[in-house]
N, C-alpha and C positions, 0 to 999 in steps of 0.2 A: 423839568417843570414841577412835578410833585416831589417834595422832599421825602426822604426815606421813611420818616415817621408817618407819612400820609399814604404809604403804599402797602398793599397786602402782597407778601412775597412767598408765603408758605402755602403749599398745596392743600394742607389740612384746613387752613383758614378759608381758602376758596370753597372747599367742599362743605364746611360748616355753614357758611353764609348761604350758599346755593340750596342746601338741603333744609335748613331751619329758618332762613330769613323770609320776610314778606316779599312777594313777587309782584311785579307790575310790568306787563308787556305793552309795547307800543309798536309803531310801524317799523322803526329801524333798530330798536334795542329791546332787550329784556333786562330789567334791573331788579336786583335782589338787595334788600337792606335788612340789617339786624343791629339792634342796640346792644352795646357792651357796657363796660364800666365808664362812668362819666369822667374819670381821671385821665383817660387816654385821648389822644388826638383822633379825629375821624380818619379812617383808612379806606382807600379805594383800590379795587383791582379790575382788570379788564380781560375779557375773553374774546379773542378775534380768531375764529377758526379758518381753516383752508377753504371753507365754503364761500368765504367772502371774495376770494380771488388770489392773485399772485402775491408774493411777499411784499412787493412794492405797494400794492393796494391795501393789504392788511396793515402794514406799518403806517400808511397814511390815515386809515380809519382810526387806528390806535392813537396816533398823535392828535387827531381832532378830538377824540373823546377825552384825552388827557387835558388838552387845552380848555375844553368846556368845563371839566371838573375843577380845574385850577381856578377858574373864574368863580365857580359856585362854591368853593370850599368854605368860605365864611358862613354860608347858610346851612351847612351840614352840622347837626348837633355833635357835640363832643362824645366820643365813645362809640360812634356809629361805624359799622363796617358795611361797605357798599361794593357789590360786584356788578359790572355792566357787561352784558354779553351782546356783541354786535350781531345783527342779522344781515343776510345778503343785500337787502336794499340800502344799507348804510354805505356801501361802496360807491353809490352814484349820487348820494345826496350832498348838498352843500353844507358848510360849517354852521351857518346861521340856523338852518332847519334842525340840524343835529343838536346844537346847543339848546335851542328852545325846547326840543323834546326831552332832553336830559333834565333841564331845569324843571319842567312840569312834573316829570315822574319823580324826581328827587323831592320836590315840595310835597307831593302826596305821600310818599313813603316815609319821610322823616318828620312829618307833622305830628 
């Protein structure tokens, strides 16, 4: 879904965004965003812990978050790094609700 250039893969990058980025909490997720260089593509990372549920449930939540972010990718400014941490209620919510929540939070954080 997300091309390699749009993914955060390094643990140090995750820590940097979570520690230094702007934070916005919602019902199903906590989102951290940080602006970087304008020359690079926006990058997104996901944190889905074992508190969410079994491996099947965690992967389902991660796939839903990735699909929502893929749709919203054009609206994220170039050079932004975003980390989305799923909360336990995300396991029982439907895709439309999760997508709407991610869209609202990203619009506030990247404005």
